C-alpha positions in Angstrom: -35.9 -10.8 -3.2 -35.8 -11.5 0.5 -35.1 -15.2 1.4 -37.9 -16.3 4.0 -37.4 -19.1 6.2 -40.3 -20.8 8.3 -39.4 -22.3 11.4 -42.0 -24.9 13.0 -41.5 -26.8 16.2 -43.5 -30.0 16.3 -44.5 -32.8 18.9 -47.1 -35.2 18.4 -49.0 -32.8 16.0 -50.1 -35.2 13.5 -53.9 -34.4 14.0 -53.4 -30.9 12.7 -50.1 -30.4 11.0 -51.4 -31.3 7.5 -53.7 -28.2 7.3 -51.1 -25.7 8.9 -48.2 -27.2 6.2 -50.9 -26.5 3.4 -51.4 -22.8 4.5 -47.7 -22.2 4.7 -47.0 -23.7 1.3 -50.0 -21.4 -0.3 -48.4 -18.1 0.9 -48.3 -15.6 -1.9 -44.8 -14.6 -0.9 -42.2 -17.5 -2.1 -40.5 -19.2 0.6 -36.8 -20.2 0.8 -37.2 -23.0 3.4 -39.4 -24.6 5.9 -37.6 -25.9 8.9 -39.4 -28.2 11.1 -37.7 -29.6 14.4 -39.5 -32.2 16.0 -39.1 -32.9 19.5 -39.6 -36.3 19.8 -42.9 -37.3 18.5 -44.6 -40.7 19.2 -47.5 -40.2 16.7 -47.5 -40.0 13.0 -46.0 -36.5 12.9 -42.7 -37.1 11.4 -44.3 -39.7 8.7 -46.5 -36.8 7.7 -43.8 -34.2 7.5 -41.6 -36.8 5.5 -44.4 -37.0 3.0 -44.7 -33.4 2.5 -40.8 -33.3 2.2 -41.0 -35.8 -0.7 -43.2 -33.3 -2.6 -41.8 -30.1 -1.4 -37.7 -30.0 -1.3 -37.5 -26.6 0.7 -38.8 -28.4 3.8 -36.2 -29.8 6.3 -37.0 -32.2 9.1 -34.8 -32.1 12.2 -35.2 -34.7 14.9 -34.1 -34.0 18.3 -31.9 -36.5 19.9 -33.4 -35.7 23.1 -36.6 -33.7 24.2 -35.8 -30.2 24.6 -39.4 -28.8 25.7 -41.5 -26.4 24.1 -39.1 -23.1 24.7 -35.7 -24.4 24.1 -36.9 -26.2 21.0 -37.9 -23.0 19.5 -34.8 -21.0 20.8 -32.5 -23.9 19.2 -34.6 -24.2 15.9 -34.5 -20.5 14.8 -30.9 -20.5 14.9 -30.7 -23.0 12.2 -32.7 -20.8 9.7 -30.6 -19.3 7.0 -32.9 -17.1 5.3 -33.0 -13.3 5.5 -36.2 -13.4 7.6 -37.7 -16.0 10.0 -41.4 -16.5 10.4 -42.1 -18.7 13.6 -45.2 -21.2 13.3 -47.2 -23.4 15.6 -48.0 -26.9 14.3 -51.7 -26.6 14.5 -52.8 -23.1 13.1 -53.8 -22.0 9.9 -52.1 -18.9 8.0 -53.8 -16.3 5.9 -52.1 -16.5 2.5 -50.8 -13.0 2.6 -49.3 -13.3 6.3 -45.6 -13.4 5.0 -46.2 -10.6 2.5 -48.0 -8.3 4.9 -45.5 -8.9 7.9 -42.5 -8.5 5.4 -44.0 -5.1 3.9 -44.3 -3.7 7.5 -40.5 -4.4 8.1 -39.4 -3.1 4.9 -41.6 0.1 5.0 -41.4 1.2 8.7 -38.0 -0.4 9.9 -37.6 -2.7 12.9 -36.3 -5.9 13.4 -39.5 -8.0 14.4 -43.2 -7.7 13.1 -46.3 -9.1 14.3 -50.0 -9.1 13.3 -53.5 -9.9 14.7 -54.8 -13.4 15.2 -58.3 -14.7 15.9 -59.1 -18.2 17.6 -61.1 -21.1 16.6 -61.9 -24.5 18.0 -61.8 -27.9 16.4 -65.4 -27.3 15.3 -64.3 -24.1 13.5 -66.2 -21.8 15.9 -64.6 -18.7 17.1 -63.9 -19.2 20.6 -62.6 -15.9 21.9 -63.3 -12.2 21.4 -60.5 -9.9 20.8 -59.9 -6.2 21.5 -60.1 -4.3 18.2 -58.4 -1.3 19.3 -54.7 -0.8 18.2 -52.8 -2.5 21.2 -49.9 -0.7 22.9 -46.6 -2.6 22.4 -44.1 -0.7 24.2 -41.8 -2.6 26.6 -43.6 -1.1 29.6 -46.8 -3.1 28.2 -44.8 -6.1 27.3 -43.2 -6.8 30.7 -46.9 -7.1 32.2 -48.5 -9.3 29.3 -47.3 -10.3 25.7 -49.7 -9.1 22.8 -46.9 -10.2 20.2 -47.4 -13.9 19.6 -44.7 -16.0 18.1 -47.2 -17.7 15.7 -47.6 -14.2 14.3 -44.1 -13.0 14.1 -41.7 -12.2 11.3 -38.1 -11.7 12.6 -35.0 -10.4 10.9 -32.2 -13.4 10.9 -29.6 -10.4 12.4 -32.0 -10.2 15.3 -31.6 -13.5 16.2 -27.8 -13.5 16.4 -28.0 -11.3 19.4 -30.3 -13.6 21.5 -29.1 -16.4 23.9 -30.3 -19.2 26.0 -28.7 -18.1 29.1 -30.4 -14.3 28.8 -33.8 -16.0 28.3 -33.4 -18.1 31.5 -33.0 -15.0 33.6 -36.6 -14.1 32.9 -39.3 -15.4 35.0 -41.8 -18.3 33.7 -42.2 -17.0 30.6 -42.3 -18.4 26.9 -39.9 -17.8 23.9 -42.0 -15.6 22.0 -42.2 -13.1 24.9 -38.6 -13.2 25.4 -38.2 -12.2 21.7 -41.1 -9.6 21.8 -39.8 -7.8 25.0 -36.2 -7.6 23.7 -37.6 -6.1 20.4 -39.8 -3.6 22.1 -36.9 -2.7 24.5 -34.8 -1.4 21.6 -37.8 0.1 19.9 -37.5 -2.3 17.0 -41.1 -4.0 17.2 -43.6 -3.2 14.6 -47.2 -3.8 14.4 -49.4 -5.0 11.4 -52.9 -4.1 11.6 -54.1 -7.2 10.0 -55.8 -10.6 10.9 -53.2 -13.1 9.6 -53.3 -16.1 11.5 -56.2 -18.5 12.7 -55.0 -19.5 16.1 -56.5 -23.0 17.0 -57.4 -23.8 20.7 -57.5 -27.3 21.9 -56.8 -29.2 25.0 -53.5 -30.7 23.7 -51.6 -27.3 22.8 -48.7 -26.1 24.5 -50.0 -22.6 25.3 -53.4 -21.0 25.6 -55.6 -24.1 25.8 -57.6 -22.9 28.8 -58.3 -19.5 27.6 -61.4 -20.4 25.6 -63.8 -17.9 27.2 -64.0 -14.6 28.4 -63.9 -14.0 32.2 -67.4 -13.5 33.7 -67.8 -9.4 34.4 -67.8 -8.5 37.9 -69.4 -5.4 39.4 -66.9 -2.8 40.8 -66.8 -3.6 44.4 -66.5 -7.5 43.7 -63.6 -6.6 41.3 -61.8 -4.8 43.7 -62.2 -7.3 46.5 -61.3 -10.2 44.1 -58.1 -8.0 43.0 -57.2 -7.2 46.6 -57.3 -10.9 47.7 -55.0 -12.0 44.7 -52.7 -9.2 45.3 -52.1 -10.3 49.0 -52.1 -14.0 48.1 -49.6 -13.7 45.3 -47.4 -10.9 46.5 -44.3 -12.9 47.2 -44.5 -14.5 43.7 -45.0 -11.1 42.0 -42.0 -9.7 44.0 -39.9 -12.7 42.7 -41.3 -12.0 39.2 -40.5 -8.4 38.9 -37.0 -8.8 40.4 -36.3 -11.4 37.7 -37.7 -9.2 35.1 -35.5 -6.3 36.4 -32.4 -8.3 36.3 -33.3 -9.5 32.6 -33.8 -5.9 31.5 -30.5 -4.8 32.6 -29.0 -7.5 29.9 -30.3 -5.4 27.2 -27.6 -3.5 25.6 -29.5 -0.3 24.8 -30.8 3.1 26.3 -34.3 4.8 25.7 -37.0 6.2 27.7 -39.5 3.2 27.5 -36.8 0.8 28.7 -35.7 3.0 31.5 -39.3 3.3 32.8 -39.8 -0.5 32.4 -36.7 -0.9 34.5 -38.1 1.6 37.1 -41.4 -0.3 37.2 -39.6 -3.9 37.7 -37.4 -2.4 40.2 -40.1 -0.7 42.4 -42.7 -3.9 41.9 -39.9 -6.1 43.4 -39.9 -4.1 46.5 -42.5 -4.6 49.4 -41.9 -1.4 51.6 -45.0 1.0 51.5 -43.0 3.9 50.2 -41.9 1.9 47.1 -45.4 0.8 46.6 -46.6 4.5 46.6 -43.7 5.5 44.3 -44.8 2.7 42.0 -48.3 3.8 42.1 -47.4 7.6 40.9 -45.0 6.1 38.4 -47.8 4.1 36.9 -49.8 7.3 36.9 -47.3 9.1 35.0 -46.7 6.4 32.4 -50.3 5.5 32.0 -50.4 5.9 28.4 -47.9 2.9 27.9 -49.0 0.3 30.5 -52.5 -0.8 29.4 -53.5 -2.7 26.4 -54.7 0.6 24.8 -55.5 3.8 26.2 -59.0 4.4 27.9 -61.0 7.0 26.3 -62.1 8.6 29.7 -58.8 10.3 31.1 -60.3 10.3 34.8 -61.0 6.5 34.6 -57.6 6.1 33.0 -55.7 8.0 36.1 -57.6 6.0 38.5 -56.9 2.7 36.9 -53.3 3.6 36.6 -52.8 4.7 40.3 -54.2 1.2 41.6 -52.6 -0.7 38.8 -49.6 -2.1 41.1 -52.5 -4.1 42.7 -54.4 -5.1 39.5 -51.2 -6.9 38.4 -52.0 -9.7 40.7 -54.7 -10.6 37.8 -51.6 -11.3 35.4 -50.5 -14.3 37.9 -53.6 -16.3 37.1 
């Protein structure tokens, strides 16, 4: 039987951490260890963990000597796991009992280094607060350099994959989170696997480190208003976009592998980091050719898909909200 390590990073999570620990300890697949690395909590988080630790010896509490911050705390904590597979966990979600079992089955039957599943969201009242696209997502590296759809709270990672990651490599990228880093590297190596099941109930609240503001869908606009809004955003954020894609291009060059998807992701980021009209036009045609891979999922109408792809370089400004 495979050894499963759960790695959680905590920080002032006393309000919710009991519910999450209960869901982790209720997994149908036996756990080898639960590592919780606290980043300097000032509430009762560590006292609660200590209570659980007394009942469940597989729990190991590590207290940082100094605050590392959300990203570096996770990247440091996962290196301390000793199991064959690592499941990363937020401190305030609720796992389905079969989460580990399903994600492990995906990796063992389909290969790969990292698997991820679906999540739904709820608030403190238990209400669902965001609608999700039920279509099968596109998780090629060409998509993941634009927006992450493989969240860390729903990942299972082979230990050997972690050994090839580094903080300096992570820091080349541009304003991103630790789970995006892992997802992009795995996708670039074609080692990312999708498990088409809802396995995590993702809590959204004002105190969380990520995603707290995304509680409702953006109001729909008519076509002309949407085009005008995108144009304004594009010219307002163009310098930021150029810097972002330049950094992403530098990062992708550090990934030691070669395949069609990575090559096209490199081309996308290279052209996106230039402002001359010819490069912009080349980028538009590149998106047109790679349209099957750059959207969340493929558009049913091929004409609409082609039009969206041709103007996609401008639409990318929306990812900088």
